N, C-alpha and C positions, 0 to 999 in steps of 0.2 A: 573185646577181642582184637588183637593186633594184626595188622596186615603183614603178609609174607613179603619177602624182598621182590619176588616176581610181580606181585600185585602192585607194589610201590613203583616199580619201573614202568609198568603199564600205565599207572596213574600219571606219572610224569609225562610219558609220551602223549597220552590223550589230552592232558592239560595244555601241552604245548601245541596241540592240533596237528600232530605228526602221524603219518601212516608208518607202518613198520619199515618200509624201504627208506622213507625220509629220515626216520630215527636212526637207521643204520648209517645213512650218509652223514648225519650230524655227529654220531658218536664213533664211527669206525668199527662198530660191532657187527659181526656177521648176522644176516637176517634170520637164519635158522636158530642161532643162539638166542636172539630176541624172542622168537616164538617159544622155544623150549623153556626159557626162563619165565616168561610171562604166564604160561599155562601151568607152571610149577613142576614140569618134568625134570628140570635140572636146577640146582642151586648155582647162581653165578659165581664164577671164579673172581678173584681179587682184581684181575685186569679188566673185567667187565664193569665192576663197580667203579674203578678208577676212571674209565672212559665216560661213564654216565656222569660222574661228579665233575669231570673236567669240562664236559659239554654244558652241563646245567648246574653250576656251583651253588646256586641259590637253594637247591634241594638237598645238599650234602648232609646236613645235620639230620633232617627228617628221614632221608633214605637210610642212614646208618643207625639212628637211635629212636626215631619216631617223635623226636622233640623238634620244636621250632624256636627261633630267636629273631623275630621280625626286626627288632632294633639293630641286630647284627647282619641283617640281610638274608637270614636263613628262614625260609618259608616252606609251606607244604603246597601241593597242588590245589587243595581246597581254598587256601588263603588267596592264591593267585586268581582262581576262578571267581571268588567273591569280589576281589578288587576289580577284576575285569568287568563284572556285572555292574558295579557301582559307576565305573567310567562310562559304560554304554547306556546306563539308565534303566 
């Protein structure tokens, strides 16, 4: 089962260790828009996706297609969390 776009945005935010207000600051997305997107009340508009991708370009391919390309610097939050765990032991 594939993740919805709101769940993917939430996964990025949580992986980066950001609260919704901090994610809002990092992306320029209104806090209420983040909430309604993450809980699936609204599908994000193109501008929201552009802002997430601009702030966190390493997740662009995964956010838009569900695919990754680590060799090209395109990862998923799961891959980042695994790499972080390896670093901290």
